[in-house]
Backbone bond lengths (Angstrom), bond angles and torsions (degrees), N, CA, C in turn:
res aa  C-N    CA-C-N  psi(-1)  N-CA   C-N-CA  omega(-1)  CA-C   N-CA-C  phi
1 M - - - 1.440 - - 1.524 108.97 -
2 L 1.301 115.06 141.17 1.454 122.41 178.23 1.520 108.36 -108.25
3 S 1.308 117.44 126.40 1.459 122.24 179.42 1.522 108.75 -109.83
4 I 1.332 116.51 120.61 1.462 121.87 -179.92 1.521 107.36 -104.02
5 E 1.320 116.41 118.82 1.455 121.13 -174.41 1.522 114.18 -101.29
6 R 1.316 117.22 -11.33 1.464 120.06 174.58 1.527 108.28 -148.88
7 N 1.304 115.34 163.05 1.455 121.98 -176.31 1.531 110.33 -64.67
8 P 1.347 117.96 115.77 1.466 119.25 179.89 1.532 110.58 -70.52
9 K 1.318 115.78 138.89 1.466 121.17 -178.36 1.521 110.02 -134.30
10 N 1.331 114.78 156.35 1.462 123.44 172.72 1.528 112.35 52.19
11 R 1.310 118.21 -122.69 1.467 122.56 -175.48 1.519 111.86 -60.77
12 V 1.331 116.89 -41.21 1.470 120.91 -179.62 1.524 110.24 -62.77
13 Y 1.325 117.09 -41.47 1.465 121.48 177.67 1.528 110.41 -61.23
14 L 1.320 117.10 -47.76 1.466 120.85 -179.37 1.525 111.68 -62.43
15 E 1.324 117.14 -39.27 1.463 120.73 177.43 1.526 111.35 -66.59
16 L 1.317 117.05 -37.97 1.456 121.33 177.44 1.524 110.69 -64.96
17 I 1.319 117.29 -44.19 1.467 121.14 177.37 1.527 110.29 -61.58
18 D 1.336 117.89 -44.30 1.466 121.06 176.68 1.525 110.90 -56.42
19 L 1.317 116.97 -46.48 1.458 121.32 179.61 1.525 111.12 -60.98
20 C 1.311 116.46 -47.89 1.470 120.78 -179.38 1.522 111.89 -58.32
21 F 1.304 116.83 -44.91 1.458 120.05 -178.03 1.529 112.12 -75.76
22 D 1.327 117.58 -20.83 1.469 120.97 174.59 1.520 111.80 -73.90
23 V 1.326 117.39 -35.98 1.474 120.04 -173.85 1.524 114.03 -101.64
24 C 1.315 118.40 -9.85 1.469 121.42 -177.95 1.520 110.58 -118.00
25 D 1.325 115.41 147.02 1.462 118.89 175.07 1.527 111.70 -109.77
26 E 1.339 116.42 -4.05 1.456 121.52 -178.05 1.530 108.76 -153.68
27 F 1.331 116.31 151.03 1.458 120.23 172.49 1.519 109.37 -142.72
28 H 1.328 115.42 162.44 1.460 121.82 -177.03 1.517 110.53 -119.53
29 L 1.298 114.88 145.33 1.464 122.26 169.23 1.519 105.21 -118.03
30 V 1.331 116.96 116.67 1.460 121.86 -175.59 1.519 109.18 -106.46
31 V 1.328 115.49 126.44 1.459 121.58 178.49 1.525 107.16 -118.72
32 R 1.320 115.40 108.76 1.466 120.84 -179.92 1.525 108.96 -72.09
33 T 1.319 116.60 123.30 1.466 120.84 -178.35 1.520 112.32 -74.48
34 D 1.348 117.89 -15.40 1.460 121.34 -179.58 1.528 112.68 -91.99
35 M 1.331 117.79 4.57 1.463 120.34 -175.86 1.526 113.02 -115.19
36 G 1.325 117.02 18.40 1.453 120.26 177.93 1.519 112.62 86.01
37 S 1.311 114.95 -178.20 1.464 120.08 -177.27 1.527 110.84 -89.09
38 I 1.325 115.11 159.98 1.459 121.62 179.22 1.518 108.22 -114.40
39 Q 1.313 115.63 119.62 1.455 120.64 179.98 1.525 109.15 -64.79
40 G 1.313 116.79 129.34 1.454 121.94 177.39 1.519 114.47 85.18
41 L 1.339 118.06 4.25 1.464 120.55 -178.07 1.526 111.62 -58.64
42 Q 1.319 117.85 -46.27 1.460 120.16 -177.81 1.525 111.78 -63.00
43 E 1.318 117.61 -33.68 1.468 120.83 176.68 1.529 110.27 -65.63
44 I 1.331 117.02 -41.56 1.463 121.17 178.17 1.520 110.45 -63.47
45 I 1.327 116.44 -47.63 1.473 121.03 179.83 1.524 109.87 -60.89
46 S 1.310 116.54 -41.39 1.465 120.80 179.78 1.525 111.45 -61.48
47 K 1.333 116.97 -42.64 1.467 120.56 -179.73 1.527 111.76 -66.69
48 L 1.323 116.63 -28.52 1.470 120.97 -179.12 1.527 112.80 -97.83
49 K 1.334 117.49 5.66 1.470 122.42 -173.05 1.528 113.17 -53.40
50 A 1.311 117.82 -40.15 1.469 120.59 -177.90 1.525 112.05 -64.99
51 S 1.323 117.75 -19.76 1.464 122.48 -179.35 1.528 112.90 -102.65
52 L 1.331 116.73 -4.48 1.463 121.31 -176.59 1.530 110.92 -69.15
53 I 1.315 115.46 129.13 1.462 121.64 174.68 1.526 108.22 -89.74
54 E 1.329 115.98 -56.19 1.460 121.54 178.54 1.523 109.68 -169.82
55 M 1.337 114.88 166.75 1.451 122.01 172.79 1.516 106.72 -123.08
56 R 1.342 115.80 132.55 1.461 120.49 178.67 1.522 109.00 -130.19
57 C 1.315 116.22 142.93 1.458 122.58 173.74 1.525 106.23 -88.69
58 E 1.360 116.16 112.63 1.454 120.32 -171.84 1.518 111.67 -136.81
59 S 1.313 114.84 159.45 1.464 120.33 173.99 1.529 110.59 -107.81
60 T 1.346 117.35 -6.46 1.461 122.25 179.48 1.518 109.51 -137.51
61 W 1.336 116.19 135.33 1.465 122.17 174.76 1.524 107.91 -158.26
62 A 1.300 117.49 160.82 1.472 124.72 179.26 1.529 111.04 31.87
63 S 1.301 118.53 -109.12 1.465 121.08 -178.55 1.524 111.64 -114.49
64 T 1.328 116.86 29.43 1.459 121.20 -176.24 1.525 110.84 -127.58
65 T 1.325 115.46 138.86 1.460 122.54 172.13 1.516 107.46 -133.35
66 L 1.325 116.18 123.31 1.464 121.03 178.21 1.521 109.37 -86.59
67 G 1.313 116.43 149.78 1.454 121.17 176.62 1.507 111.50 -105.80
68 D 1.328 115.62 -179.14 1.469 122.52 174.28 1.519 113.31 55.78
69 D 1.324 117.13 36.93 1.477 122.42 178.21 1.532 113.61 59.08
70 Q 1.322 117.71 22.83 1.464 120.98 176.95 1.526 109.07 -77.33
71 T 1.322 115.30 151.95 1.462 120.84 177.00 1.523 109.98 -135.90
72 A 1.307 114.37 167.82 1.459 121.90 176.34 1.519 107.76 -139.70
73 N 1.305 116.63 155.40 1.461 121.44 172.21 1.524 106.87 -86.89
74 V 1.327 116.03 115.48 1.459 120.90 -178.30 1.529 108.08 -107.67
75 Y 1.316 115.18 114.07 1.462 122.09 179.12 1.522 107.73 -94.62
76 Y 1.326 116.35 126.24 1.463 122.50 179.31 1.528 108.16 -104.14
77 F 1.333 116.09 127.82 1.458 121.90 -177.67 1.527 110.77 -125.95
78 H 1.331 115.61 148.25 1.462 120.98 168.27 1.529 107.23 -72.58
79 A 1.313 117.13 138.04 1.467 121.46 174.12 1.527 107.21 -87.29
80 D 1.318 115.37 73.65 1.461 121.72 -176.29 1.527 110.56 -110.81
81 E 1.313 115.81 179.50 1.474 120.90 -177.47 1.534 111.67 -62.12
82 N 1.331 117.40 -37.33 1.455 120.16 178.37 1.528 110.73 -58.72
83 A 1.329 116.54 -50.72 1.465 120.45 -179.54 1.522 111.12 -64.50
84 K 1.314 116.42 -40.19 1.471 120.63 -179.79 1.530 110.95 -59.81
85 K 1.319 117.11 -42.47 1.461 121.01 179.58 1.542 110.89 -65.13
86 K 1.326 116.83 -37.52 1.468 120.64 -178.34 1.517 111.67 -73.41
87 I 1.324 116.17 -35.47 1.465 120.24 -178.10 1.509 110.15 -78.67
């Protein structure tokens, strides 16, 4: 397990992204529908479109389970070079 205690910046950020894309083949972007809209979300999704696998409305993903019939939009992406360059 990797514990990040402060916001990675510059070289540390780039090294962290390299590590993530080396060890993962997929990543998720979770947008909670009960927390309002996110400014610029469609622009982000558009930039990552070539890496998008699918989007599902779910109440459970990775290590999270929502209660009270809440759901989130979970975007599944390939951890490929296209996504790495955009992130």
